[in-house]
Gaussian input, Z-matrix of N, CA and C with variables (Angstrom, degrees):
# hf/3-21g

backbone

0 1
 N
 C     1     B1
 C     2     B2     1     A1
 N     3     B3     2     A2     1     D1
 C     4     B4     3     A3     2     D2
 C     5     B5     4     A4     3     D3
 N     6     B6     5     A5     4     D4
 C     7     B7     6     A6     5     D5
 C     8     B8     7     A7     6     D6
 N     9     B9     8     A8     7     D7
 C    10    B10     9     A9     8     D8
 C    11    B11    10    A10     9     D9
 N    12    B12    11    A11    10    D10
 C    13    B13    12    A12    11    D11
 C    14    B14    13    A13    12    D12
 N    15    B15    14    A14    13    D13
 C    16    B16    15    A15    14    D14
 C    17    B17    16    A16    15    D15
 N    18    B18    17    A17    16    D16
 C    19    B19    18    A18    17    D17
 C    20    B20    19    A19    18    D18
 N    21    B21    20    A20    19    D19
 C    22    B22    21    A21    20    D20
 C    23    B23    22    A22    21    D21
 N    24    B24    23    A23    22    D22
 C    25    B25    24    A24    23    D23
 C    26    B26    25    A25    24    D24
 N    27    B27    26    A26    25    D25
 C    28    B28    27    A27    26    D26
 C    29    B29    28    A28    27    D27
 N    30    B30    29    A29    28    D28
 C    31    B31    30    A30    29    D29
 C    32    B32    31    A31    30    D30
 N    33    B33    32    A32    31    D31
 C    34    B34    33    A33    32    D32
 C    35    B35    34    A34    33    D33
 N    36    B36    35    A35    34    D34
 C    37    B37    36    A36    35    D35
 C    38    B38    37    A37    36    D36
 N    39    B39    38    A38    37    D37
 C    40    B40    39    A39    38    D38
 C    41    B41    40    A40    39    D39
 N    42    B42    41    A41    40    D40
 C    43    B43    42    A42    41    D41
 C    44    B44    43    A43    42    D42
 N    45    B45    44    A44    43    D43
 C    46    B46    45    A45    44    D44
 C    47    B47    46    A46    45    D45
 N    48    B48    47    A47    46    D46
 C    49    B49    48    A48    47    D47
 C    50    B50    49    A49    48    D48
 N    51    B51    50    A50    49    D49
 C    52    B52    51    A51    50    D50
 C    53    B53    52    A52    51    D51
 N    54    B54    53    A53    52    D52
 C    55    B55    54    A54    53    D53
 C    56    B56    55    A55    54    D54
 N    57    B57    56    A56    55    D55
 C    58    B58    57    A57    56    D56
 C    59    B59    58    A58    57    D57
 N    60    B60    59    A59    58    D58
 C    61    B61    60    A60    59    D59
 C    62    B62    61    A61    60    D60
 N    63    B63    62    A62    61    D61
 C    64    B64    63    A63    62    D62
 C    65    B65    64    A64    63    D63
 N    66    B66    65    A65    64    D64
 C    67    B67    66    A66    65    D65
 C    68    B68    67    A67    66    D66
 N    69    B69    68    A68    67    D67
 C    70    B70    69    A69    68    D68
 C    71    B71    70    A70    69    D69
 N    72    B72    71    A71    70    D70
 C    73    B73    72    A72    71    D71
 C    74    B74    73    A73    72    D72
 N    75    B75    74    A74    73    D73
 C    76    B76    75    A75    74    D74
 C    77    B77    76    A76    75    D75
 N    78    B78    77    A77    76    D76
 C    79    B79    78    A78    77    D77
 C    80    B80    79    A79    78    D78
 N    81    B81    80    A80    79    D79
 C    82    B82    81    A81    80    D80
 C    83    B83    82    A82    81    D81
 N    84    B84    83    A83    82    D82
 C    85    B85    84    A84    83    D83
 C    86    B86    85    A85    84    D84
 N    87    B87    86    A86    85    D85
 C    88    B88    87    A87    86    D86
 C    89    B89    88    A88    87    D87
 N    90    B90    89    A89    88    D88
 C    91    B91    90    A90    89    D89
 C    92    B92    91    A91    90    D90
 N    93    B93    92    A92    91    D91
 C    94    B94    93    A93    92    D92
 C    95    B95    94    A94    93    D93
 N    96    B96    95    A95    94    D94
 C    97    B97    96    A96    95    D95
 C    98    B98    97    A97    96    D96
 N    99    B99    98    A98    97    D97
 C   100   B100    99    A99    98    D98
 C   101   B101   100   A100    99    D99
 N   102   B102   101   A101   100   D100
 C   103   B103   102   A102   101   D101
 C   104   B104   103   A103   102   D102
 N   105   B105   104   A104   103   D103
 C   106   B106   105   A105   104   D104
 C   107   B107   106   A106   105   D105
 N   108   B108   107   A107   106   D106
 C   109   B109   108   A108   107   D107
 C   110   B110   109   A109   108   D108
 N   111   B111   110   A110   109   D109
 C   112   B112   111   A111   110   D110
 C   113   B113   112   A112   111   D111
 N   114   B114   113   A113   112   D112
 C   115   B115   114   A114   113   D113
 C   116   B116   115   A115   114   D114
 N   117   B117   116   A116   115   D115
 C   118   B118   117   A117   116   D116
 C   119   B119   118   A118   117   D117
 N   120   B120   119   A119   118   D118
 C   121   B121   120   A120   119   D119
 C   122   B122   121   A121   120   D120
 N   123   B123   122   A122   121   D121
 C   124   B124   123   A123   122   D122
 C   125   B125   124   A124   123   D123
 N   126   B126   125   A125   124   D124
 C   127   B127   126   A126   125   D125
 C   128   B128   127   A127   126   D126
 N   129   B129   128   A128   127   D127
 C   130   B130   129   A129   128   D128
 C   131   B131   130   A130   129   D129
 N   132   B132   131   A131   130   D130
 C   133   B133   132   A132   131   D131
 C   134   B134   133   A133   132   D132
 N   135   B135   134   A134   133   D133
 C   136   B136   135   A135   134   D134
 C   137   B137   136   A136   135   D135
 N   138   B138   137   A137   136   D136
 C   139   B139   138   A138   137   D137
 C   140   B140   139   A139   138   D138
 N   141   B141   140   A140   139   D139
 C   142   B142   141   A141   140   D140
 C   143   B143   142   A142   141   D141
 N   144   B144   143   A143   142   D142
 C   145   B145   144   A144   143   D143
 C   146   B146   145   A145   144   D144
 N   147   B147   146   A146   145   D145
 C   148   B148   147   A147   146   D146
 C   149   B149   148   A148   147   D147
 N   150   B150   149   A149   148   D148
 C   151   B151   150   A150   149   D149
 C   152   B152   151   A151   150   D150
 N   153   B153   152   A152   151   D151
 C   154   B154   153   A153   152   D152
 C   155   B155   154   A154   153   D153
 N   156   B156   155   A155   154   D154
 C   157   B157   156   A156   155   D155
 C   158   B158   157   A157   156   D156
 N   159   B159   158   A158   157   D157
 C   160   B160   159   A159   158   D158
 C   161   B161   160   A160   159   D159
 N   162   B162   161   A161   160   D160
 C   163   B163   162   A162   161   D161
 C   164   B164   163   A163   162   D162
 N   165   B165   164   A164   163   D163
 C   166   B166   165   A165   164   D164
 C   167   B167   166   A166   165   D165
 N   168   B168   167   A167   166   D166
 C   169   B169   168   A168   167   D167
 C   170   B170   169   A169   168   D168
 N   171   B171   170   A170   169   D169
 C   172   B172   171   A171   170   D170
 C   173   B173   172   A172   171   D171
 N   174   B174   173   A173   172   D172
 C   175   B175   174   A174   173   D173
 C   176   B176   175   A175   174   D174
 N   177   B177   176   A176   175   D175
 C   178   B178   177   A177   176   D176
 C   179   B179   178   A178   177   D177
 N   180   B180   179   A179   178   D178
 C   181   B181   180   A180   179   D179
 C   182   B182   181   A181   180   D180
 N   183   B183   182   A182   181   D181
 C   184   B184   183   A183   182   D182
 C   185   B185   184   A184   183   D183
 N   186   B186   185   A185   184   D184
 C   187   B187   186   A186   185   D185
 C   188   B188   187   A187   186   D186
 N   189   B189   188   A188   187   D187
 C   190   B190   189   A189   188   D188
 C   191   B191   190   A190   189   D189
 N   192   B192   191   A191   190   D190
 C   193   B193   192   A192   191   D191
 C   194   B194   193   A193   192   D192
 N   195   B195   194   A194   193   D193
 C   196   B196   195   A195   194   D194
 C   197   B197   196   A196   195   D195
 N   198   B198   197   A197   196   D196
 C   199   B199   198   A198   197   D197
 C   200   B200   199   A199   198   D198
 N   201   B201   200   A200   199   D199
 C   202   B202   201   A201   200   D200
 C   203   B203   202   A202   201   D201
 N   204   B204   203   A203   202   D202
 C   205   B205   204   A204   203   D203
 C   206   B206   205   A205   204   D204
 N   207   B207   206   A206   205   D205
 C   208   B208   207   A207   206   D206
 C   209   B209   208   A208   207   D207
 N   210   B210   209   A209   208   D208
 C   211   B211   210   A210   209   D209
 C   212   B212   211   A211   210   D210
 N   213   B213   212   A212   211   D211
 C   214   B214   213   A213   212   D212
 C   215   B215   214   A214   213   D213
 N   216   B216   215   A215   214   D214
 C   217   B217   216   A216   215   D215
 C   218   B218   217   A217   216   D216
 N   219   B219   218   A218   217   D217
 C   220   B220   219   A219   218   D218
 C   221   B221   220   A220   219   D219
 N   222   B222   221   A221   220   D220
 C   223   B223   222   A222   221   D221
 C   224   B224   223   A223   222   D222
 N   225   B225   224   A224   223   D223
 C   226   B226   225   A225   224   D224
 C   227   B227   226   A226   225   D225
 N   228   B228   227   A227   226   D226
 C   229   B229   228   A228   227   D227
 C   230   B230   229   A229   228   D228
 N   231   B231   230   A230   229   D229
 C   232   B232   231   A231   230   D230
 C   233   B233   232   A232   231   D231
 N   234   B234   233   A233   232   D232
 C   235   B235   234   A234   233   D233
 C   236   B236   235   A235   234   D234
 N   237   B237   236   A236   235   D235
 C   238   B238   237   A237   236   D236
 C   239   B239   238   A238   237   D237
 N   240   B240   239   A239   238   D238
 C   241   B241   240   A240   239   D239
 C   242   B242   241   A241   240   D240
 N   243   B243   242   A242   241   D241
 C   244   B244   243   A243   242   D242
 C   245   B245   244   A244   243   D243
 N   246   B246   245   A245   244   D244
 C   247   B247   246   A246   245   D245
 C   248   B248   247   A247   246   D246
 N   249   B249   248   A248   247   D247
 C   250   B250   249   A249   248   D248
 C   251   B251   250   A250   249   D249
 N   252   B252   251   A251   250   D250
 C   253   B253   252   A252   251   D251
 C   254   B254   253   A253   252   D252
 N   255   B255   254   A254   253   D253
 C   256   B256   255   A255   254   D254
 C   257   B257   256   A256   255   D255
 N   258   B258   257   A257   256   D256
 C   259   B259   258   A258   257   D257
 C   260   B260   259   A259   258   D258
 N   261   B261   260   A260   259   D259
 C   262   B262   261   A261   260   D260
 C   263   B263   262   A262   261   D261
 N   264   B264   263   A263   262   D262
 C   265   B265   264   A264   263   D263
 C   266   B266   265   A265   264   D264
 N   267   B267   266   A266   265   D265
 C   268   B268   267   A267   266   D266
 C   269   B269   268   A268   267   D267
 N   270   B270   269   A269   268   D268
 C   271   B271   270   A270   269   D269
 C   272   B272   271   A271   270   D270
 N   273   B273   272   A272   271   D271
 C   274   B274   273   A273   272   D272
 C   275   B275   274   A274   273   D273
 N   276   B276   275   A275   274   D274
 C   277   B277   276   A276   275   D275
 C   278   B278   277   A277   276   D276
 N   279   B279   278   A278   277   D277
 C   280   B280   279   A279   278   D278
 C   281   B281   280   A280   279   D279
 N   282   B282   281   A281   280   D280
 C   283   B283   282   A282   281   D281
 C   284   B284   283   A283   282   D282
 N   285   B285   284   A284   283   D283
 C   286   B286   285   A285   284   D284
 C   287   B287   286   A286   285   D285
 N   288   B288   287   A287   286   D286
 C   289   B289   288   A288   287   D287
 C   290   B290   289   A289   288   D288
 N   291   B291   290   A290   289   D289
 C   292   B292   291   A291   290   D290
 C   293   B293   292   A292   291   D291
 N   294   B294   293   A293   292   D292
 C   295   B295   294   A294   293   D293
 C   296   B296   295   A295   294   D294
 N   297   B297   296   A296   295   D295
 C   298   B298   297   A297   296   D296
 C   299   B299   298   A298   297   D297
 N   300   B300   299   A299   298   D298
 C   301   B301   300   A300   299   D299
 C   302   B302   301   A301   300   D300
 N   303   B303   302   A302   301   D301
 C   304   B304   303   A303   302   D302
 C   305   B305   304   A304   303   D303
 N   306   B306   305   A305   304   D304
 C   307   B307   306   A306   305   D305
 C   308   B308   307   A307   306   D306
 N   309   B309   308   A308   307   D307
 C   310   B310   309   A309   308   D308
 C   311   B311   310   A310   309   D309
 N   312   B312   311   A311   310   D310
 C   313   B313   312   A312   311   D311
 C   314   B314   313   A313   312   D312
 N   315   B315   314   A314   313   D313
 C   316   B316   315   A315   314   D314
 C   317   B317   316   A316   315   D315
 N   318   B318   317   A317   316   D316
 C   319   B319   318   A318   317   D317
 C   320   B320   319   A319   318   D318
 N   321   B321   320   A320   319   D319
 C   322   B322   321   A321   320   D320
 C   323   B323   322   A322   321   D321
 N   324   B324   323   A323   322   D322
 C   325   B325   324   A324   323   D323
 C   326   B326   325   A325   324   D324
 N   327   B327   326   A326   325   D325
 C   328   B328   327   A327   326   D326
 C   329   B329   328   A328   327   D327

   B1=1.4526
   B2=1.5275
   B3=1.3189
   B4=1.4671
   B5=1.5293
   B6=1.3221
   B7=1.4676
   B8=1.5236
   B9=1.3339
   B10=1.4663
   B11=1.5241
   B12=1.3224
   B13=1.4704
   B14=1.5266
   B15=1.3189
   B16=1.4644
   B17=1.5234
   B18=1.3446
   B19=1.4688
   B20=1.5248
   B21=1.3273
   B22=1.4703
   B23=1.5307
   B24=1.3257
   B25=1.4623
   B26=1.5256
   B27=1.3432
   B28=1.4621
   B29=1.5280
   B30=1.3218
   B31=1.4596
   B32=1.5231
   B33=1.3274
   B34=1.4667
   B35=1.5340
   B36=1.3218
   B37=1.4660
   B38=1.5287
   B39=1.3255
   B40=1.4584
   B41=1.5237
   B42=1.3247
   B43=1.4634
   B44=1.5265
   B45=1.3411
   B46=1.4636
   B47=1.5247
   B48=1.3133
   B49=1.4634
   B50=1.5277
   B51=1.3326
   B52=1.4699
   B53=1.5318
   B54=1.3199
   B55=1.4703
   B56=1.5213
   B57=1.3255
   B58=1.4657
   B59=1.5241
   B60=1.3340
   B61=1.4614
   B62=1.5176
   B63=1.3240
   B64=1.4614
   B65=1.5249
   B66=1.3146
   B67=1.4664
   B68=1.5291
   B69=1.3494
   B70=1.4700
   B71=1.5188
   B72=1.3189
   B73=1.4597
   B74=1.5194
   B75=1.3046
   B76=1.4633
   B77=1.5215
   B78=1.3342
   B79=1.4616
   B80=1.5169
   B81=1.3217
   B82=1.4572
   B83=1.5154
   B84=1.3099
   B85=1.4559
   B86=1.5164
   B87=1.3285
   B88=1.4573
   B89=1.5204
   B90=1.3340
   B91=1.4627
   B92=1.5185
   B93=1.3130
   B94=1.4622
   B95=1.5208
   B96=1.3372
   B97=1.4688
   B98=1.5213
   B99=1.3166
   B100=1.4622
   B101=1.5210
   B102=1.3297
   B103=1.4665
   B104=1.5228
   B105=1.3269
   B106=1.4676
   B107=1.5267
   B108=1.3060
   B109=1.4712
   B110=1.5306
   B111=1.3228
   B112=1.4603
   B113=1.5304
   B114=1.3342
   B115=1.4724
   B116=1.5254
   B117=1.3231
   B118=1.4699
   B119=1.5299
   B120=1.3294
   B121=1.4706
   B122=1.5297
   B123=1.3175
   B124=1.4643
   B125=1.5272
   B126=1.3361
   B127=1.4691
   B128=1.5272
   B129=1.3272
   B130=1.4694
   B131=1.5238
   B132=1.3351
   B133=1.4576
   B134=1.5285
   B135=1.3325
   B136=1.4698
   B137=1.5245
   B138=1.3293
   B139=1.4702
   B140=1.5263
   B141=1.3272
   B142=1.4690
   B143=1.5273
   B144=1.3268
   B145=1.4711
   B146=1.5231
   B147=1.3377
   B148=1.4561
   B149=1.5171
   B150=1.3198
   B151=1.4657
   B152=1.5280
   B153=1.3490
   B154=1.4659
   B155=1.5264
   B156=1.3341
   B157=1.4633
   B158=1.5256
   B159=1.3409
   B160=1.4592
   B161=1.5134
   B162=1.3228
   B163=1.4670
   B164=1.5223
   B165=1.3209
   B166=1.4587
   B167=1.5269
   B168=1.3270
   B169=1.4596
   B170=1.5201
   B171=1.3216
   B172=1.4601
   B173=1.5162
   B174=1.3194
   B175=1.4553
   B176=1.5101
   B177=1.3265
   B178=1.4567
   B179=1.5164
   B180=1.3204
   B181=1.4649
   B182=1.5211
   B183=1.3251
   B184=1.4549
   B185=1.5087
   B186=1.3222
   B187=1.4664
   B188=1.5221
   B189=1.3065
   B190=1.4609
   B191=1.5326
   B192=1.3375
   B193=1.4645
   B194=1.5238
   B195=1.3140
   B196=1.4578
   B197=1.5121
   B198=1.3364
   B199=1.4631
   B200=1.5262
   B201=1.3402
   B202=1.4628
   B203=1.5193
   B204=1.3103
   B205=1.4644
   B206=1.5268
   B207=1.3288
   B208=1.4560
   B209=1.5206
   B210=1.3237
   B211=1.4623
   B212=1.5260
   B213=1.3338
   B214=1.4620
   B215=1.5229
   B216=1.3206
   B217=1.4593
   B218=1.5264
   B219=1.3246
   B220=1.4576
   B221=1.5099
   B222=1.3281
   B223=1.4658
   B224=1.5238
   B225=1.3205
   B226=1.4673
   B227=1.5214
   B228=1.3414
   B229=1.4602
   B230=1.5222
   B231=1.3332
   B232=1.4581
   B233=1.5270
   B234=1.3352
   B235=1.4590
   B236=1.5248
   B237=1.3258
   B238=1.4621
   B239=1.5207
   B240=1.3284
   B241=1.4558
   B242=1.5231
   B243=1.3377
   B244=1.4553
   B245=1.5339
   B246=1.3367
   B247=1.4670
   B248=1.5323
   B249=1.3279
   B250=1.4712
   B251=1.5242
   B252=1.3188
   B253=1.4693
   B254=1.5260
   B255=1.3118
   B256=1.4687
   B257=1.5214
   B258=1.3209
   B259=1.4630
   B260=1.5280
   B261=1.3224
   B262=1.4620
   B263=1.5299
   B264=1.3229
   B265=1.4642
   B266=1.5275
   B267=1.3281
   B268=1.4620
   B269=1.5370
   B270=1.3189
   B271=1.4653
   B272=1.5242
   B273=1.3156
   B274=1.4590
   B275=1.5262
   B276=1.3217
   B277=1.4650
   B278=1.5318
   B279=1.3181
   B280=1.4598
   B281=1.5297
   B282=1.3293
   B283=1.4613
   B284=1.5166
   B285=1.3243
   B286=1.4621
   B287=1.5068
   B288=1.3087
   B289=1.4605
   B290=1.5244
   B291=1.2964
   B292=1.4561
   B293=1.5157
   B294=1.2991
   B295=1.4557
   B296=1.5178
   B297=1.3213
   B298=1.4570
   B299=1.5174
   B300=1.3187
   B301=1.4662
   B302=1.5143
   B303=1.3055
   B304=1.4614
   B305=1.5158
   B306=1.3264
   B307=1.4589
   B308=1.5202
   B309=1.2983
   B310=1.4572
   B311=1.5177
   B312=1.3196
   B313=1.4579
   B314=1.5176
   B315=1.3303
   B316=1.4667
   B317=1.5178
   B318=1.3243
   B319=1.4587
   B320=1.5224
   B321=1.3176
   B322=1.4632
   B323=1.5156
   B324=1.2937
   B325=1.4606
   B326=1.5215
   B327=1.3078
   B328=1.4727
   B329=1.5038
   A1=109.79
   A2=117.05
   A3=120.90
   A4=110.07
   A5=117.41
   A6=120.48
   A7=111.17
   A8=117.07
   A9=120.71
   A10=110.84
   A11=117.17
   A12=121.03
   A13=110.10
   A14=115.82
   A15=120.29
   A16=112.73
   A17=118.02
   A18=121.33
   A19=111.69
   A20=116.60
   A21=121.62
   A22=109.57
   A23=116.66
   A24=123.87
   A25=114.93
   A26=117.83
   A27=119.34
   A28=106.91
   A29=116.58
   A30=119.53
   A31=110.18
   A32=115.65
   A33=122.87
   A34=109.96
   A35=116.00
   A36=122.44
   A37=109.79
   A38=115.48
   A39=122.41
   A40=109.16
   A41=116.51
   A42=122.26
   A43=107.27
   A44=116.40
   A45=121.17
   A46=109.99
   A47=116.38
   A48=122.82
   A49=106.90
   A50=117.04
   A51=121.62
   A52=111.94
   A53=117.28
   A54=120.97
   A55=112.94
   A56=117.74
   A57=120.91
   A58=112.76
   A59=117.84
   A60=121.40
   A61=114.15
   A62=117.86
   A63=120.91
   A64=110.29
   A65=115.21
   A66=119.31
   A67=110.98
   A68=117.06
   A69=121.49
   A70=112.99
   A71=116.24
   A72=121.33
   A73=108.99
   A74=116.68
   A75=120.94
   A76=112.32
   A77=115.69
   A78=120.37
   A79=110.38
   A80=115.10
   A81=121.31
   A82=106.96
   A83=114.79
   A84=120.77
   A85=106.85
   A86=116.14
   A87=121.73
   A88=106.97
   A89=116.10
   A90=121.23
   A91=109.21
   A92=116.28
   A93=121.54
   A94=111.12
   A95=113.88
   A96=122.80
   A97=107.53
   A98=116.80
   A99=120.84
   A100=114.14
   A101=117.97
   A102=121.11
   A103=109.46
   A104=115.92
   A105=119.80
   A106=110.30
   A107=116.87
   A108=120.50
   A109=110.63
   A110=116.44
   A111=119.84
   A112=110.55
   A113=117.83
   A114=120.92
   A115=110.56
   A116=116.33
   A117=120.61
   A118=110.89
   A119=116.56
   A120=120.77
   A121=110.93
   A122=116.75
   A123=120.80
   A124=109.73
   A125=116.77
   A126=120.92
   A127=110.58
   A128=116.74
   A129=120.82
   A130=110.70
   A131=116.78
   A132=121.05
   A133=111.25
   A134=116.61
   A135=119.85
   A136=109.51
   A137=116.55
   A138=120.32
   A139=111.38
   A140=116.18
   A141=120.85
   A142=111.70
   A143=116.68
   A144=120.79
   A145=111.35
   A146=116.82
   A147=118.97
   A148=112.27
   A149=116.62
   A150=120.06
   A151=109.13
   A152=116.54
   A153=121.45
   A154=111.47
   A155=116.49
   A156=121.36
   A157=112.35
   A158=116.57
   A159=120.34
   A160=115.01
   A161=117.43
   A162=121.06
   A163=111.23
   A164=115.07
   A165=123.15
   A166=108.92
   A167=117.30
   A168=121.71
   A169=108.13
   A170=116.80
   A171=120.41
   A172=113.74
   A173=117.77
   A174=118.77
   A175=112.81
   A176=114.03
   A177=122.39
   A178=107.74
   A179=116.20
   A180=122.01
   A181=108.97
   A182=116.57
   A183=121.95
   A184=116.97
   A185=118.33
   A186=119.30
   A187=112.99
   A188=117.42
   A189=119.41
   A190=110.83
   A191=116.72
   A192=120.39
   A193=111.85
   A194=116.33
   A195=120.98
   A196=116.27
   A197=118.25
   A198=119.23
   A199=111.06
   A200=115.20
   A201=121.74
   A202=106.58
   A203=116.65
   A204=121.57
   A205=107.66
   A206=115.81
   A207=122.02
   A208=108.56
   A209=116.32
   A210=122.05
   A211=106.83
   A212=116.56
   A213=122.58
   A214=109.54
   A215=115.11
   A216=121.96
   A217=111.01
   A218=116.56
   A219=120.13
   A220=111.27
   A221=117.19
   A222=121.17
   A223=112.88
   A224=116.69
   A225=121.83
   A226=108.04
   A227=115.67
   A228=120.86
   A229=106.60
   A230=115.97
   A231=121.99
   A232=109.00
   A233=115.93
   A234=122.68
   A235=107.28
   A236=117.17
   A237=122.01
   A238=106.09
   A239=116.57
   A240=120.52
   A241=111.55
   A242=115.37
   A243=118.08
   A244=106.49
   A245=118.76
   A246=121.02
   A247=115.14
   A248=118.79
   A249=119.31
   A250=111.44
   A251=118.06
   A252=121.44
   A253=110.12
   A254=116.29
   A255=119.59
   A256=110.97
   A257=116.96
   A258=120.39
   A259=111.02
   A260=116.96
   A261=121.62
   A262=111.38
   A263=117.62
   A264=121.12
   A265=113.50
   A266=117.64
   A267=124.36
   A268=112.39
   A269=115.91
   A270=121.23
   A271=113.16
   A272=116.93
   A273=119.63
   A274=110.61
   A275=117.39
   A276=120.48
   A277=110.58
   A278=116.91
   A279=121.65
   A280=111.52
   A281=116.58
   A282=120.46
   A283=112.25
   A284=117.34
   A285=121.87
   A286=114.74
   A287=114.54
   A288=122.13
   A289=111.17
   A290=116.11
   A291=121.24
   A292=108.52
   A293=115.53
   A294=119.31
   A295=106.00
   A296=116.49
   A297=121.66
   A298=110.77
   A299=115.06
   A300=120.93
   A301=107.64
   A302=116.10
   A303=120.75
   A304=108.70
   A305=115.34
   A306=118.77
   A307=107.73
   A308=116.48
   A309=120.54
   A310=109.22
   A311=115.78
   A312=120.36
   A313=109.17
   A314=115.51
   A315=121.32
   A316=108.22
   A317=117.12
   A318=120.74
   A319=109.77
   A320=114.22
   A321=118.85
   A322=109.74
   A323=115.95
   A324=120.59
   A325=109.25
   A326=115.60
   A327=120.60
   A328=111.26
   D1=-44.79
   D2=-179.25
   D3=-59.84
   D4=-44.09
   D5=178.82
   D6=-60.39
   D7=-41.62
   D8=179.64
   D9=-64.87
   D10=-35.68
   D11=176.70
   D12=-67.27
   D13=-48.03
   D14=-176.39
   D15=-69.46
   D16=-25.92
   D17=177.05
   D18=-54.60
   D19=-36.11
   D20=-176.21
   D21=-108.13
   D22=23.41
   D23=171.38
   D24=68.00
   D25=32.53
   D26=169.46
   D27=-63.56
   D28=151.17
   D29=-179.19
   D30=-138.25
   D31=170.73
   D32=-179.78
   D33=51.40
   D34=54.54
   D35=-175.42
   D36=-85.92
   D37=127.07
   D38=179.46
   D39=-121.79
   D40=132.68
   D41=176.26
   D42=-110.79
   D43=123.32
   D44=-179.26
   D45=-115.18
   D46=129.39
   D47=175.38
   D48=-87.66
   D49=108.16
   D50=-176.42
   D51=-111.83
   D52=17.36
   D53=-177.58
   D54=-57.74
   D55=-33.68
   D56=-179.20
   D57=-86.71
   D58=-2.19
   D59=-176.11
   D60=-111.65
   D61=-22.74
   D62=-176.64
   D63=-153.33
   D64=153.68
   D65=175.48
   D66=-97.54
   D67=-2.43
   D68=-178.48
   D69=-67.82
   D70=-37.57
   D71=-173.90
   D72=-157.11
   D73=166.49
   D74=177.82
   D75=-97.40
   D76=-38.29
   D77=-176.90
   D78=-134.43
   D79=144.66
   D80=170.47
   D81=-118.89
   D82=134.58
   D83=176.13
   D84=-116.69
   D85=127.96
   D86=178.19
   D87=-115.89
   D88=130.01
   D89=-179.40
   D90=-137.26
   D91=152.31
   D92=179.04
   D93=-104.84
   D94=150.70
   D95=175.71
   D96=-130.14
   D97=150.24
   D98=-178.64
   D99=-73.64
   D100=-20.81
   D101=-176.38
   D102=-154.28
   D103=167.10
   D104=177.12
   D105=-64.85
   D106=-37.02
   D107=178.08
   D108=-62.01
   D109=-43.94
   D110=178.80
   D111=-66.23
   D112=-39.52
   D113=178.79
   D114=-58.76
   D115=-43.31
   D116=178.61
   D117=-64.86
   D118=-41.58
   D119=179.76
   D120=-65.11
   D121=-39.03
   D122=178.02
   D123=-63.62
   D124=-46.20
   D125=179.19
   D126=-60.22
   D127=-43.51
   D128=177.58
   D129=-58.47
   D130=-43.25
   D131=-178.19
   D132=-67.38
   D133=-40.75
   D134=177.67
   D135=-59.53
   D136=-48.33
   D137=-179.98
   D138=-61.19
   D139=-46.16
   D140=-177.82
   D141=-62.17
   D142=-48.96
   D143=-177.53
   D144=-64.46
   D145=-39.69
   D146=-178.08
   D147=-77.27
   D148=-29.93
   D149=175.23
   D150=-63.79
   D151=-40.90
   D152=177.45
   D153=-58.71
   D154=-31.27
   D155=-178.77
   D156=-91.19
   D157=3.40
   D158=177.51
   D159=80.48
   D160=19.41
   D161=-179.30
   D162=-69.67
   D163=156.30
   D164=178.25
   D165=-84.90
   D166=102.12
   D167=178.77
   D168=-91.83
   D169=111.48
   D170=-175.83
   D171=-89.45
   D172=-24.40
   D173=178.84
   D174=161.70
   D175=169.54
   D176=179.03
   D177=-136.48
   D178=140.46
   D179=177.56
   D180=-130.70
   D181=150.61
   D182=170.90
   D183=88.17
   D184=5.36
   D185=-177.03
   D186=-68.76
   D187=-26.26
   D188=-178.19
   D189=-61.74
   D190=-48.22
   D191=179.02
   D192=-85.29
   D193=-41.59
   D194=175.67
   D195=82.11
   D196=-2.20
   D197=178.82
   D198=-72.83
   D199=-30.43
   D200=177.84
   D201=-145.21
   D202=108.74
   D203=179.67
   D204=-110.37
   D205=128.27
   D206=-179.54
   D207=-111.23
   D208=129.90
   D209=175.45
   D210=-116.73
   D211=116.47
   D212=-177.77
   D213=-95.35
   D214=114.96
   D215=179.63
   D216=-111.07
   D217=18.58
   D218=-178.81
   D219=83.76
   D220=-94.99
   D221=-179.76
   D222=-70.98
   D223=-13.93
   D224=178.70
   D225=-131.56
   D226=131.09
   D227=173.00
   D228=-116.32
   D229=125.71
   D230=-177.06
   D231=-105.98
   D232=126.37
   D233=177.28
   D234=-110.96
   D235=120.45
   D236=178.60
   D237=-114.92
   D238=119.06
   D239=-170.93
   D240=-132.93
   D241=147.24
   D242=169.49
   D243=-75.51
   D244=155.05
   D245=-173.10
   D246=-54.28
   D247=-39.19
   D248=-178.79
   D249=-65.62
   D250=-39.91
   D251=177.60
   D252=-68.28
   D253=-40.21
   D254=-179.77
   D255=-63.91
   D256=-41.51
   D257=178.26
   D258=-66.24
   D259=-39.70
   D260=-178.03
   D261=-66.85
   D262=-49.02
   D263=-175.97
   D264=-82.87
   D265=-27.21
   D266=174.78
   D267=41.49
   D268=59.64
   D269=-176.33
   D270=-58.27
   D271=-34.43
   D272=-179.92
   D273=-59.81
   D274=-42.41
   D275=179.00
   D276=-74.56
   D277=-37.80
   D278=-179.61
   D279=-57.74
   D280=-40.08
   D281=-178.80
   D282=-83.55
   D283=-1.39
   D284=171.33
   D285=62.29
   D286=-135.88
   D287=-173.91
   D288=-75.51
   D289=92.32
   D290=175.31
   D291=-123.06
   D292=156.98
   D293=172.05
   D294=-76.19
   D295=117.62
   D296=-171.55
   D297=-121.33
   D298=141.75
   D299=173.92
   D300=-130.45
   D301=127.96
   D302=178.51
   D303=-107.71
   D304=140.30
   D305=174.46
   D306=-88.59
   D307=163.31
   D308=177.66
   D309=-59.84
   D310=136.40
   D311=-179.88
   D312=-75.84
   D313=120.92
   D314=179.78
   D315=-120.10
   D316=57.02
   D317=-176.00
   D318=-62.05
   D319=127.53
   D320=179.12
   D321=-87.06
   D322=158.18
   D323=178.51
   D324=-69.34
   D325=136.45
   D326=-178.30
   D327=-78.46

């Protein structure tokens, strides 16, 4: 999933282990995109790459607006957000005390 995000230049990627907080999913991944168009392209790439690997794609939400696109992979839920939406919703803080891993920020030029 991380490789599929980074292929289309997602940045500020955070992986949260939420297994002890919810039964909906095991991991949440939050990533930023520079624009709604890029967020949609990242979501498309995640779906395409994981479909090739036989992953269970349960659904996608938010592609129409593109400010926050959610890709549900069952055990992993991927949130792709433009920076203003990410700052507003602050999912990392909302989910509180989780085991979190951040990847190196590779913000691309806008």
